N, C-alpha and C positions, 0 to 999 in steps of 0.2 A: 364656645370657642374651643375648649379642650377636646370635646367630642369630635369636632371637625378636624382638628390637628391629628388626633389619634386615627381617624378614618383615613386621612391622607397618608400618614406613615404606613399604615397597613397596606393600603393600595400600592404604594411604591415598593414595599418589600415583596409583595406578591408579584408585581410586574417584573421585578428583578430576578425572581427565583426561576430557575430552569426546571422544566417539567422532567419528571423521572422517565427514563426510557425503559419500557417493558420488554422483557425477553419474550420473543415470539416462539415459545416452545409448545404451544397447544397443538395437539394432534401430531406430535413428532415422537419418534421412538426415544425413550429415556436414555438409552445408551448413546444414541446419536447426539442428543442434546448435551450429555456429559462430555463427550469427545470435543464437540464444538466449543463449549464453554471452557474446557481445559486449554484448547488451542488458543482461544481468544485471550485467556488469562495470561498465557506466556507472553503474548504481545503486550498486554497492558503492563506487565511487570517491567518491561523495558523502558517504560515512560517515567518512572520515578514519581508517580502522582501521590500526594499526601492526603488529598481529600477523598474520603471513602465514597461519597456520593458520585464524584467525578469518575472514580475508578469503576464503580458499578455501571454507571451510564455508558462509559466508553466500552467496557466489556460487552454490554448488551448491544451497542451499536455495531461492534465488530461481529459478534455472534449472529445478530440479525442479518448482517450482510452475507455471511456464509449460508444462512438459511434461505435468503432470497435467491442467491445464485443457484443453490441446489433446486429450489422450486422452479426457477426459470428453465434450467437445463432439462428438468423432468417434463415440464409442460410443453416445451417447444423442441423436443428431441428430434422430431421428424420434419421440422420447418426451420431450417438454418436462417433464412432471411428474417423471419419473425423473431427468432432468438436474438439475432444481432440488433434488431430494432429495439427490443426490450432491454437488452444490456446497455445500449446507448442511452435509452430513456432513463435508466436508473443509475447510470455511472456516476453522475455528479452529485447525487444525493448523499453518497457515502462521505466524501470529504466535507460536504456542507454540514452533515450531522456531527462529524467529529469536531468541526470548528466551533461548535457550541461549548466544547470543553477543553480543547487542545490548541497549542500554538502551531504555526506552520511547520516548525521543526519537529514537533511531536507527531504531527500528521505524516510527515515524511518517514518517521520511525515506524509508525503503524503500517504504512504501505510497504516498507522494506521487510517488516516482520511477516506480512502476508505473502511476500514473494521471496522468502528464504534469504534475504540480504544480498541478492544478486547485484543490485546497482552499486552499492559501495564496494563490494568485493571485486567486481569486474572493473570498475573505474580505477581502483587502487592498483589492480594488476596491470592495466594499461599504462598508468603513470610510472610504475616500476619497470615495466618492460621497455618503454620508450621514454627515457628521461629527457630527451631533447624535444618533446612535444611543446608546441607553442601554446600560449594561453587560449587563443581562439580554437585551436584543435582540441584542447582539453574540454572546453565548454561544449563544443559540438558532440564529443563523445558522451559527456555527461547528459546532455539533453536527449540524445538518442536512447540512452539507457533508461532515462526517466519516461520517455515515450513508450518504450517496450514495457516498462513496469505498469503503466496505465492499462495496457491491454492484458497483461498477465494477471492483474488484480481480478479481472472479470473471468479468467479462465476457469474451467471446470475442475481441473486436477493439477497435480505437480508436473506431470509430463507436458501438459498443454502450456503451463506457465513457463517452463523451461524452453519450450518451442518458440515462444515469443522472443525470449532473450536470444536464442540461437539465431533467429532471423535477423535481429538487429546487430548481433555481433558480426554476422556475415557482412552486413551493410557497412559497419565500422571498418572492418578489415579491408573491404574493397575500396573504401574511401581513402584509408591510410595508404594503401598500395598505389592508388592513383596520384597521391601527393608525393610519391617517391620513396616511401618507407619500404625497406626490405624486411618484411615481417618475420621471415624465417631467420635471417641474421639477427634481428632484434631479439627474437625469442631465445636463440642460442646464447647470445651475450647475456641476457637476463638470467638464464639458468646457471651460467658460469658465476655471475655475481651472487646469486642465491646460494650456490654450493660452496662458496669460499669459506 
């Protein structure tokens, strides 16, 4: 009886344990791996994780994502359509892998870390620039910025990431103008408030 109980306990503990995420550093230049691990470590440090295994696994998930993106851009450099198909195919794996260790809020922090914090900074700037925004307008702006971030996460470099946000900022500005906001006047008034 005790042997059966012990076997069941061990099986339950093993089932509940999460697998360790291996760093995909094989056949990669050591300097490149160090840079990616350092970049990923900065993002992990934003999360305030206390569990060392979770920290290591999240760091490896993020670093492996950077490695995968680099591999895809190298492999499909001359075939944009195939590249986009592969990026789409792998896009949702990232958040799913992070969800094994992080809350939804922490996953948002990782995504913001990988995209230079553009979503919260730009959203806050819009709120400060146009204090009269209605709740539904705020939500629309935030959702568009998050949509841009989803594309930016898969971009090959900082310039491409910022280009996605630029595209969506243009969309937001056009939409606000169509709703009657004078963005030039709003921006000037905001600058006056900031410089007081």
